[in-house]
N, C-alpha and C positions, 0 to 999 in steps of 0.2 A: 874082701871084692876079687869078685873073678869076672874075668874076659875073655871072649874068644874073638879069635883072629881068626877071617875066612879068607885066605888068600896064597893063588899057586905059585907067588914067587916066595921062594924058599926063604932065600939068602934076606928078605924083609920080614920075613915071619921070625927067623933067628934074630936080627937085632931087635924089632919090637919084643919079641920076649924075655931079652935079656933086660931089657928097660924097663918092663913092667912087673918084672919079678923081682928087680930090684928096689922097685917102691911098693915091694909087698902084696902085688897083685898075683892072685894064682890065674895063670892063663893055662888054655886048650889052644888047638890048632887046627884046623882044617884046610886040606888043597884043594878044594872043589864047592861047588854049590851045593851037590847033593849030598857031601859027608857033614857040611856045614849044618844044612840044616835039619839030620839026623842027630847031630849035637846037640842043635838046640832045641829039639823034641824031647832029648832025652835028660837035660840039665839045666840048670838054673844060672844065668848068666846075669850081671850087674851093666853090662854093655858088651855091644858086640863091634869089630870093626871089620867091615865089610869090604870086600875087592868090588867093585864093577864089570870087569873082565875074568871072570872065573870058566874052566872047563866045567861041562855039564850045563846045570842052572846057571845062569848067570846075575850078578848081585843084586837087580832092581826085581827077579822074579822070585829070589830068596827072601828078599824082604816083604815083597807082596806076601807069601805064604806066609811069614813069621807074622806079619800085621794082623792076620787072620785069629791068633789065637795070644799074642804079646802084645805090650807097649814097652820092652824093653830098647831102650836108649842104643839107637846103631848111628856110628859115625861111619860112612860112605867114605873109601879110598880108591883113589883113580890118580892115573898120569894126566 
């Protein structure tokens, strides 16, 4: 299984990455909406953890763009 975390909170990304790796999940991380979208366009993911508040494209914009070409499950992360 491969997961993409798109969040600008680096400490949260580190924590989630450690937990997912322990569960045997391959993890990629992006810290902006644009970087996340670029990764999604260039790799296949089984699930995406997507922050709402991101620099550049916000999470809703990224989700809208992803839905134009993919039905990958997305979990929105928000405070």
